[in-house]
N, C-alpha and C positions, 0 to 999 in steps of 0.2 A: 363775410363776403363784402361788406362796405369798405373795409380797409383795403382789401384786395382790389376792389374796383378803383379806389382812390390811387393806389400804386400803379395800376395799369394805365391810368390816364396821364401819368407823368413820364418824362424821359428818365431812363435809368442810367446810372445809379441815382436813387432818390433818397433824400434825407426825410425821415418821418419823425416829427417832434410831438411832444405832449404824451403824458403818462399813459392815457387810455389808448392812444394810437400805437404807441410803442408796445404795449401789452398785446394789442391786436396783431402786431408783427410777430411777437413771440409765438402766438398761437398758430399763425400761418407758417412759421419756420418749423414748429413741432409737427404740423400736419404735412410738411413737405411741399407746400405751395409756393414758397419763396425762399431765396437764399439771402441772408442778411447778417450784418455785424451789429450786435446790440451791446453797447457798453453797459457795465454794471451801474446801478444807481450810486451817486456820490452823496456822502453825508454832508449835511449843512447844519447850520445853527437851528433851523426850523424843522429838521427831519432829514428828508432825502430829496434829491433832485435827479430826475431821469434825463440823461443826455439823449440826443436824437439817435435813432437807428438809421443805418445805411443799408437800404435794399439794393442789391446788385443784380438780382435776377428773379424773374417769374418762371418757375419750373414748368415743364410740360404738363404736369399734373395741375398746376395752378391755372394755366391757359385753358385746359380742358374744363376746369370748374367754371371759369368765366363764360365759356361757350354753353355749358350745360345749364347754367342758371343765369340767363340773360336779365338785364335790368328792364323792368316793365314800366 
């Protein structure tokens, strides 16, 4: 829900960077709360690097969840 709130506070489309936040976007996409484009991780000399996700829409279900669980 924190990542969803972060997305809702930004104008769309929104770039979401950072491995943990991008993983949060993956969960939101799987739950049907947002629509986004998430590039696959790219291999580097040190392991993998996650490029930012592009969130294009908060779905009606995502907006309902924001209303149902307000920030206190």
